[in-house]
ZAMARGU-4260 file (C-alpha; in steps of 0.2 Angstrom, whole numbers, plus 5000, padded with zeros to 4 digits):
<rodrens>
0) 5661/5702/5813 | 5656/5719/5817 | 5657/5724/5798 | 5648/5708/5793 | 5634/5712/5805
5) 5632/5730/5799 | 5632/5723/5781 | 5618/5711/5785 | 5609/5724/5795 | 5610/5715/5812
10) 5610/5726/5828 | 5616/5721/5845 | 5598/5721/5851 | 5594/5706/5839 | 5605/5694/5849
15) 5611/5684/5834 | 5626/5673/5837 | 5642/5674/5827 | 5638/5656/5820 | 5621/5662/5813
20) 5629/5678/5805 | 5642/5667/5797 | 5629/5655/5790 | 5618/5669/5784 | 5633/5677/5775
25) 5638/5660/5768 | 5657/5662/5773 | 5669/5652/5784 | 5675/5658/5801 | 5691/5668/5801
30) 5700/5654/5809 | 5695/5642/5795 | 5699/5655/5782 | 5717/5658/5789 | 5719/5639/5790
35) 5714/5637/5772 | 5726/5650/5766 | 5740/5643/5776 | 5738/5626/5768 | 5736/5632/5751
40) 5753/5642/5753 | 5761/5626/5760 | 5756/5616/5744 | 5762/5630/5733 | 5779/5630/5742
45) 5781/5611/5741 | 5778/5612/5722 | 5792/5625/5720 | 5809/5621/5712 | 5823/5616/5724
50) 5834/5630/5729 | 5820/5643/5730 | 5821/5652/5747 | 5804/5648/5753 | 5806/5630/5750
55) 5823/5630/5758 | 5816/5639/5774 | 5802/5626/5775 | 5813/5611/5774 | 5828/5618/5782
60) 5835/5614/5799 | 5847/5624/5810 | 5863/5615/5813 | 5869/5625/5828 | 5861/5637/5840
65) 5852/5637/5856 | 5834/5641/5861 | 5828/5651/5876 | 5821/5641/5891 | 5802/5638/5891
70) 5789/5633/5879 | 5796/5636/5861 | 5786/5647/5849 | 5776/5637/5836 | 5784/5636/5820
75) 5775/5637/5803 | 5777/5618/5801 | 5769/5615/5818 | 5754/5626/5814 | 5752/5618/5797
80) 5752/5601/5804 | 5738/5606/5816 | 5728/5613/5802 | 5730/5597/5792 | 5724/5587/5807
85) 5709/5599/5808 | 5705/5597/5789 | 5707/5578/5790 | 5722/5578/5779 | 5735/5565/5784
90) 5751/5574/5789 | 5763/5560/5784 | 5759/5560/5765 | 5753/5577/5762 | 5767/5581/5750
95) 5761/5568/5737 | 5744/5575/5738 | 5751/5593/5736 | 5760/5588/5721 | 5744/5588/5711
100) 5738/5606/5713 | 5719/5602/5709 | 5718/5588/5722 | 5727/5598/5735 | 5715/5613/5732
105) 5700/5602/5734 | 5706/5593/5749 | 5710/5610/5758 | 5693/5617/5753 | 5683/5602/5759
110) 5694/5601/5774 | 5692/5619/5779 | 5673/5616/5778 | 5674/5601/5789 | 5686/5610/5801
115) 5675/5625/5802 | 5660/5614/5808 | 5672/5606/5821 | 5678/5623/5828 | 5662/5633/5827
</rodrens>
């Protein structure tokens, strides 16, 4: 935000909110941008051929092992599911939507704009 304020010639004395700076620049918030990138990567991985390492890691489950006590760390799947909910994408049938690259890209882009308005 500091770099963006400097580019747009806003000083700290102007008392301009971050939301106003982002609107003036015409870009999404950093959270929405990261969410959009995560979901686009998720669609890319789901369209990969079976046997590819990223796809195996996304859909794989551990058979043995134990986890430490306490709240478990969020997995990539959990974060993506939260992002899908914020973008108004149904988490139960996202794979069929992601199979078509253009519709997935459009859904993620419009969802990121909608999610950006919810969070900011």
